[in-house]
ZAMARGU-4260 file (C-alpha; in steps of 0.2 Angstrom, whole numbers, plus 5000, padded with zeros to 4 digits):
<rodrens>
0) 4879/4972/4980 | 4886/4958/4991 | 4878/4948/5006 | 4887/4948/5023 | 4895/4931/5020
5) 4901/4927/5003 | 4907/4910/4995 | 4925/4912/4989 | 4927/4910/4970 | 4939/4899/4962
10) 4954/4908/4955 | 4959/4908/4937 | 4976/4900/4933 | 4985/4917/4931 | 4982/4920/4950
15) 4989/4904/4957 | 5005/4906/4967 | 5017/4894/4975 | 5015/4891/4994 | 5028/4900/5005
20) 5044/4890/5007 | 5063/4890/5006 | 5077/4895/5018 | 5077/4913/5013 | 5058/4914/5017
25) 5061/4907/5034 | 5075/4918/5037 | 5065/4934/5034 | 5051/4927/5045 | 5063/4923/5059
30) 5071/4940/5058 | 5054/4949/5059 | 5048/4938/5074 | 5065/4942/5083 | 5062/4960/5081
35) 5043/4959/5085 | 5038/4967/5069 | 5023/4966/5058 | 5022/4966/5039 | 5008/4970/5027
40) 5013/4954/5018 | 5007/4943/5032 | 4993/4953/5040 | 4985/4957/5023 | 4987/4940/5016
45) 4997/4946/5001 | 4998/4933/4987 | 5016/4939/4984 | 5023/4935/5001 | 5033/4920/4995
50) 5041/4929/4981 | 5045/4945/4992 | 5051/4935/5007 | 5062/4924/4996 | 5070/4939/4989
55) 5074/4945/5006 | 5062/4959/5007 | 5046/4964/5016 | 5034/4979/5018 | 5035/4984/5036
60) 5018/4988/5045 | 5019/5000/5060 | 5007/5005/5074 | 5002/4986/5077 | 4991/4975/5067
65) 4974/4981/5073 | 4965/4994/5062 | 4952/5006/5068 | 4942/5006/5051 | 4932/4992/5043
70) 4936/4992/5025 | 4927/4977/5018 | 4940/4972/5006 | 4954/4971/5019 | 4960/4956/5029
75) 4967/4967/5043 | 4959/4964/5060 | 4948/4978/5067 | 4946/4983/5085 | 4955/4992/5099
80) 4973/4995/5094 | 4988/4994/5106 | 4998/5009/5112 | 5011/5015/5100 | 5029/5008/5103
85) 5042/5022/5102 | 5055/5009/5099 | 5047/5002/5084 | 5056/5014/5071 | 5073/5008/5078
90) 5068/4990/5076 | 5062/4993/5058 | 5078/5002/5054 | 5088/4988/5062 | 5079/4975/5052
95) 5081/4984/5036 | 5100/4985/5039 | 5101/4966/5043 | 5091/4962/5027 | 5102/4973/5017
100) 5088/4983/5010 | 5092/4998/4998 | 5073/5002/4996 | 5062/5001/5012 | 5043/5002/5011
105) 5034/5006/5027 | 5015/5006/5029 | 5002/5006/5043 | 4985/5001/5049 | 4974/5016/5051
110) 4974/5024/5068 | 4959/5036/5070 | 4962/5035/5089 | 4978/5045/5088 | 4978/5064/5087
115) 4989/5064/5072 | 4984/5047/5065 | 5001/5041/5068 | 5010/5053/5057 | 5024/5056/5070
120) 5028/5038/5070 | 5030/5038/5051 | 5041/5053/5053 | 5052/5045/5066 | 5053/5029/5056
125) 5059/5038/5041 | 5072/5047/5051 | 5078/5031/5059 | 5080/5022/5043 | 5090/5037/5036
130) 5101/5036/5051 | 5104/5017/5051 | 5104/5013/5033 | 5113/5027/5024 | 5108/5028/5006
135) 5092/5018/5007 | 5077/5025/4999 | 5061/5026/5009 | 5043/5024/5003 | 5029/5027/5014
140) 5011/5021/5011 | 5000/5032/5023 | 4982/5033/5028 | 4972/5048/5025 | 4975/5055/5043
145) 4957/5061/5042 | 4962/5075/5032 | 4973/5083/5045 | 4985/5094/5035 | 4998/5096/5049
150) 4999/5077/5050 | 5003/5075/5032 | 5016/5090/5033 | 5025/5081/5047 | 5027/5066/5036
155) 5033/5076/5021 | 5046/5086/5032 | 5054/5069/5036 | 5058/5068/5017 | 5052/5051/5011
160) 5058/5047/4993 | 5040/5042/4988 | 5023/5046/4997 | 5010/5034/4993 | 4991/5034/4998
165) 4979/5022/4989 | 4962/5027/4983 | 4958/5008/4982 | 4943/5009/4971 | 4931/5020/4961
170) 4920/5033/4971 | 4904/5024/4968 | 4910/5009/4978 | 4916/5018/4993 | 4900/5015/5003
175) 4902/4996/5001 | 4921/4994/5001 | 4927/5009/5012 | 4912/5015/5022 | 4924/5025/5034
180) 4934/5033/5021 | 4931/5047/5008 | 4937/5047/4990 | 4938/5066/4989 | 4948/5066/5005
185) 4960/5054/4998 | 4962/5064/4982 | 4964/5080/4992 | 4979/5072/5002 | 4988/5067/4986
190) 4985/5085/4979 | 4991/5093/4995 | 5007/5082/4995 | 5011/5086/4977 | 5009/5105/4981
195) 5019/5105/4997 | 5033/5095/4990 | 5033/5094/4971 | 5050/5085/4970 | 5043/5070/4980
200) 5035/5057/4969 | 5016/5054/4974 | 5010/5037/4971 | 4992/5029/4972 | 4984/5012/4968
205) 4967/5005/4964 | 4960/4987/4964 | 4950/4980/4949 | 4936/4967/4951 | 4925/4975/4964
210) 4911/4979/4951 | 4918/4995/4944 | 4915/5000/4926 | 4928/5005/4912 | 4920/5023/4912
215) 4923/5024/4931 | 4941/5017/4930 | 4945/5030/4917 | 4938/5044/4928 | 4947/5038/4943
220) 4963/5038/4933 | 4960/5056/4927 | 4956/5061/4945 | 4973/5054/4951 | 4982/5062/4937
225) 4974/5079/4940 | 4979/5077/4958 | 4997/5076/4954 | 4999/5058/4956 | 5015/5052/4947
230) 5015/5033/4950 | 5001/5021/4949 | 4998/5003/4953 | 4983/4993/4947 | 4980/4975/4954
235) 4966/4962/4955 | 4955/4962/4971 | 4956/4945/4980 | 4943/4941/4993 | 4953/4937/5009
240) 4939/4928/5018 | 4920/4924/5017 | 4917/4939/5027 | 4924/4951/5015 | 4917/4958/4999
245) 4915/4945/4985 | 4925/4947/4969 | 4914/4953/4955 | 4925/4947/4941 | 4943/4942/4938
250) 4952/4954/4926 | 4962/4945/4913 | 4981/4950/4912 | 4978/4957/4894 | 4966/4970/4901
255) 4978/4975/4914 | 4991/4978/4901 | 4978/4989/4892 | 4975/4999/4907 | 4994/5002/4909
260) 4995/5009/4892 | 4980/5020/4895 | 4987/5027/4911 | 5004/5031/4904 | 4995/5041/4890
265) 4986/5051/4904 | 5003/5057/4910 | 5008/5045/4924 | 5027/5044/4925 | 5026/5025/4930
270) 5013/5012/4930 | 5013/4994/4936 | 4997/4985/4931 | 4994/4966/4933 | 4983/4954/4942
275) 4995/4951/4957 | 5002/4969/4958 | 5000/4977/4975 | 5006/4994/4981 | 5023/4989/4987
280) 5026/4975/4974 | 5043/4978/4967 | 5042/4996/4973 | 5061/4999/4971 | 5061/4994/4953
285) 5046/5005/4949 | 5055/5020/4958 | 5071/5017/4947 | 5060/5017/4932 | 5052/5033/4936
290) 5067/5042/4943 | 5081/5034/4933 | 5092/5031/4947 | 5092/5022/4964
</rodrens>
């Protein structure tokens, strides 16, 4: 499908974004550095970083910036991760308070080296945010914890407002894009989360442009709906570097609109679909749309 090293394709006009700049952007970066915090915005080379930082928000990345898996679409560094920092939840809660966030999104690298995959740190982070930022909503974007049901339960018991886990792509492309992951294991996690806590919205997301067919996209959306997924995000895959999988095609914004309509007809409560959409992009606004309140 793709050679080991790929030429980066020129992006179409609808994917062009402004370079990071401005006082608010710099203030957010300074606060993150001061608190020794990582964000997926920076580590994953998110194209929306300027917009989000300029709006005074960020998606926190816990457990360091080194991942134990080698997903070939991802910009995260792979290697031997650092030990967990038990004070990280407190620093994230403090940063969320200083930023004045009413909706906090927390994600992580995948830590297969840990007995619970880092689930306990997710739970601690949710708890600290609840304590330090009263009234704030908390969304967590979690790894699959290698299918560990007890790990998932520990996160659910901390009562996040949204539980997110991305399937990322269609099952046929897993060997190329997510060789260390399992499509069925991810679906099982989403289904278990909905069964264990039906009142907590379950969220997932997929990327387009990796070579999937329309038939495969439809089946994946049906699988997610059948698993109890309430909220869906769909965005364009962008190749982070020449070492990552190449973009097979750039999906036009009109097609993303068509997929949004199709997903809503399948029963999803909320769908955001567009070239620059990412899992945490305007997550608070999507939550409000689905739940009708903040």
